[in-house]
C-alpha positions, 0 to 999 in steps of 0.5 A, a space after each residue: 500500500 502507498 499513501 498520497 501526502 498531497 491532494 492531486 487536485 490542489 496539492 493540499 496536505 490536510 485530509 479527513 475521512 469521507 467514507 470506507 468501502 469494501 472491495 466486493 469484486 476481488 479482495 473483500 478488503 476495506 479501503 478508505 476514501 478521504 476528502 481534501 480539506 482545501 478543495 473537497 476532492 475525494 480519493 482512495 488513500 492509502 491505495 495499492 502500489 503500482 506494482 500491486 494494483 493489477 491484482 485487484 483487476 483479476 476477476 471475470 466479473 470485471 466486465 470491461 476487461 473480461 467481456 464475460 456474458 455470465 449472469 443477467 447483469 453482465 448480459 444487460 451491461 453488454 446490451 446497453 454498451 452496444 447501444 451506447 457505442 453509437 452515441 459515443 461515436 456521434 459525440 466525438 464526431 460533433 467535437 472533433 474532425 476525423 483523424 487520429 483517435 486515442 482511446 486511453 484504457 480501451 479495454 476490449 477495444 469495442 469503441 475503437 472497433 466502432 470508430 474504425 468502422 467510421 473511418 477514424 484512424 484508431 489507437 488504444 492504450 490498455 494495460 490489462 493483458 487479457 483485455 488487450 489480447 481480446 482487443 487485438 485478436 477479436 476486434 483486430 485493433 493492432 495498435 494497442 500498447 501494453 502499458 503507458 511507458 511503452 505507449 509513450 515511446 511508441 506514440 512519440 511522433 503521433 498527435 491526435 484529434 481526439 482522446 477519449 477515456 470511458 470510465 478510465 481516468 478514475 483508475 489512472 495512477 499518475 493523474 496530473 502527469 497523464 493529463 499533461 501528456 494528453 495536452 502535448 499529444 492533442 492537436 490545437 482544437 482537439 477534444 478530450 472526452 472523459 466519462 467518470 462516475 459522480 458521487 453526488 448522484 442520487 444513487 450514490 447518496 442512497 447506497 452510500 458505502 455500498 455504491 458500486 461506482 466507488 469500486 475501491 481500490 480500482 477507482 483511485 479518484 472520485 469526482 464531482 463536476 467541480 473537481 473534475 473541471 478543476 483538475 483537467 483545466 489545470 492541465 491546460 484544457 478548456 471546459 466545453 460541456 457535460 452530458 449524462 450517461 443515463 443508463 449507468 444509474 440502473 446498472 450501478 444500482 443493480 450492483 449496489 443492491 447486490 453489494 448491500 443485500 447479497 442479491 439483486 432486487 431488480 425492481 428496487 434497483 430500477 426505481 433507484 436508477 430512475 429517481 437518480 435520473 429524474 432528480 439529476 435533471 435540475 442539478 446535473 448530478 447524474 450517476 455518470 457524466 461525460 465531460 468534454 474539454 478542448 485544447 485551445 
């Protein structure tokens, strides 16, 4: 385990406990999330060291890496994912000219496969070997690099019109260094599109320590709109807009019900997800939010 002594958002050094959550996916261990007293940014602290964090992804239930279809929740996840891929493609086309696209943390390469079919020139970075093999062998994404260090070397002469992170930024060990690297790799006017969970959502407030999107210790950071914009703008980007991921509240609520009660109450999960979306219309606090930034 390793502890951060400074806040990744404001560099403050004084923290207070926010919430303790259990890792229901792999280790069954409990991890602490702290809140910075200066800027209120939330992050998992302490957290597994960089050479140990990979052990906490070794589960077939980690769907974005395994592509499993076992169980109803996994089947629903994949059905929704297939539907939302087109929406993601439309979003990047709205904010960026076609050209080089980097999907950072591309998982099994589903989004890159769709983007390539729409004539984007696609690149992916994925550290998980199982997900990377699936991306290369099943989705035929040949430019998928095994880790950030190798990718930096391989991509040193490549610039991008668009960089996407679909529920990935919360996993990145070196948050500020990675955002700064994005700034060097994006063309002027290029789009940086980031989707993350939102701990201010109604479903998060309902399930509290059982909220599945805390996902400790894999989720190292826990964003709301204020801290997301502050962290990314600090790296030199301009905030453009935010958009909801409305399906996420239902999926996260199903997992949260399972964590809380030991079984999935689909009716309760559905209505919690629905209430979360309805209440978010005014304050924009959806369960997951897509943020669009541009490089000036």
